[in-house]
N, C-alpha and C positions, 0 to 999 in steps of 0.2 A: 191696522188701527191699535193705537195704543191707548187704552183708557185707565183711570183712576177714580176710584169710587172710595169716600169717606174716608179721605188720607188726611191722617193727622201726624203733629211730631210737636216733641218738645226736647227742647237742651236743658237740663236738669228741671228747675220747675218753671223755667219762661216758656210757655207754651208757642210755638212757631207759626205753627198750621193747624186748622182745625175744619173737618167735616170736608173737605176738597174735594168734589168733583170733576173731572175733565174728559173729552174723546178729542184723539187727532186722529180724523181717516187718511186713509191711502191717498197720497195724488195732491194734499195741502199742507201748505203752511202754519204750524199752530205759536203764536208768540208769547210769553209769558211776562208780562210786564205788571210795573207797580213800584211803589216808592222803596229806596233803600230800606232793609231789614224786613221787607215783605213776606218773606220766606222763599223767593223766586228759585233759587239757586236750588235751596233747601227740599224745594218741589221737585226740581228736576232729577235731583239723589233718591229720591224716593221711587222715579219714575223708572231708575236704572237698576235700580238694586243696591246701589253704595248706603244707603240707609234703610233701614224697616220701620214701616207703620205699624203702631201695636192696634190701629183699629183698618177697618177696608182691605182693599187690594188694589192691585196692579194688574191688567191682564193687556196679552200683547194679540193681537187676531183671537183673542176669545180665551186663550190659554193664560191660568193664573201663573205670575212668572215664578212664586213664593214653588209652584210645583214643577219648576223645569228644570233641566242641569244646567248647570252654570254654562258649558261648553253650547247647551242651546241656545241661552240667552244671547249670548256673546255673536254665535251665526247668526242670530236675527235683529239685534238691537247695537248699534255702535253710538259711540260717545265722542264729542268734541269738546275737551273741557281746554278753561284757560292754561296755557302751555309755555313755558318760555324757553329757550335753546338749551339751559343748562351745561353741564360741562359732557355732554356726551358727545362721544366721537363717531358716532353712528351717520353715515350719507344718507342724503335725500331717498333712496332705492331701497336702502335697507331698512330704513323707517317707515318708510309706506310697505315692504313684506311683512312689515310686523301685522300687519291686517287679517292676513292669511293665517295666521296661529291657530284659531277656532275650527280651521279645518283639516289640521293636520293630527297626525297621530303622537303619541307622547314623544316617540323619540327621531319622528319623521322630518325629513329637512322638504326645503322647500324646492319644487321642481318646476319644469319648464312653463304647467298650467298656472302655477302659483306669479311666475315673472311675469306671462303674457298679464293676467289681469294686475297686475300692479304698474306694468305699461301704459294699459288701458286707461286707467285711473289718471296716473300724470298726466295723458293727455288730454282727458277731458279736463281736468281744471287748470290746465294750459302752464302746468309745471315740468314737463318732460326732459327740459334743456336745462333743469337743475338736478336730475338725477346722482349727479355724479359729485355734488356738491355735497360740503360737510351741514347738515342739520340746523346746529348751532350757529353756524355764521348767517345765517338767513335772515332778513327783514322779518318784521310783524306779519306782510301781509303772505311773505313766501310761505311763513311757517304756518298760518293758517291753511292755506292752499295745499300745504303737504300732508298737513293734519285731516284734513275733508280728503286728500286722494285716499289715505291709510281706511279712514272708516268705509269709503268705496270700494277697497280692495277687500274688504271684509263681508262684501256681498250682502251685507246686512239690508233688511227692507224699513228700518225703523232707524232714524239718526236722530240724536239729541246732540243740542250745542249750547254749550256757557258762555252767553256773550264773547260769540265769535269775532266780533268788531270790538272788542276792547283794546284800546292805545293804537287802533289804528287811523290813518291820516282818513280825509273824508272820500277821497279816490279808494280806498281798499275795502273802506266798508262796504260802497257801493257794491265794486266788484265780488267780494266775498258773499255778502247776502243774495246777490244777484244769480251767482252760483247756486248757493243752497236751493232757491227756491227753483231754479230750475232743474235741482235734482230731483225735488217733489212733482214736479209738473210734467217732465219729460220720461223720468223714471218710476213714477207712480210711487214714490217712496213715502215713508209717513215722517215729517219734520216737526221735532219742537224745539224751540230757539228762546235763552233767557235774551231780552234786548231792555236796555235802559232807554234809549233814544224812541220816542214814540212816532217820530216822523219815519224813522227806519221801519218801525213795525208795519205803521201805516200803509210806506211804499211795498214792502216786501211779504207781510202776512196773510193770509188769507182768513183767519181766525186770530182768535186772541182769548187770552183769560187776564182779566186785570184783578191783581191780587192788594188786597188792603189791610193791614192789621193780622196775617195770617187767614183770611177768608176768602171768599171769590167774592167781588164787588159786580163784577158783570163777566159774562160770556158770551163768545158768539162771532159772528162776521165782521171786520174790523171795520166797515160803514156803519154798522150800528152799535158799537161798543167803543170805539177812539172817538167819540164824541163829548162836546161839553158839559151833560149832563151828566155824566159818567165820571170823567178824569176831574172836573173840577174839584167836587167834594172829595177825592181819593187823593190829589196831591195839594190840594191847599192853594190852587193859582188858577187865575183865569184862563178861559182857552176860546179860542178862535178856530172853527173851521174852515178853511177858503180852500176851493180847486182853482188848480193853473195848472197848466200844459197835459190836462186831462188827468193830474194826478191830487189828491187831497193833500193838503197840509194843514198843518196846526202849528198856530201862533199861541205866545204866552204871553200874560201881563199880569202884574201883580192884583191880586182883588181889593176891593175898595176897603179900607181901616174900617173895623168895625166902631162906632161911637156908642157911648153909655148915655143914654137921654138922664136930664137933670130932672130935681124934684125942681117943682115951683116954686119963686119966692113967694115969703110970706111977709 
């Protein structure tokens, strides 16, 4: 489980997060949702230690992250951020093997066991056939699979993802999130994912934290949180929740324009 208690953060004088609490248990997917600028990515960065909250604390299975050695945190927590191929000349296999770094000594080289772990991870995400390819030449969906494989190779029990479906077409959005949900449910991992698309969150997340103005507007199971009464005031848009094919779907429409009452004519 990963827990955040009383987390806050400011960029200069601008407060981005205020007194945020959350808990993500093993075996479930927690979605962080909210409008642009609500603090979703900042909160994720606080959870994996890229930023430090001046208040509160983050715990991994009860242990304070701030009190753990960096290598220990890396063994237990893996992060998949938005990332492009860049100019790297590394192959997919070499990229995935980077996940073994927290398990190696200072001057140790990867061995047969590390290569077996990378092989298993690529196989699980359906990317073993890409092993010899250059990472920079992959499509967006392929890159996301490889980055998730790298996180699996890390053998961390907690997986944090920042908008893993960004810039992916609809097929790969569902494939990637289906894979992520499978890791939580089948491998009993803790998964926290930042998402913009509320319908994807409703389909693939078990729980959600809705952020608005840097604070938690609502949190809990998606069936209780991703509902019109919560979403309409946060997003400023009309929301209708309908069921189809055994799944919940959210429909959106503009809210009626507010009218100002006129004074009576005298």
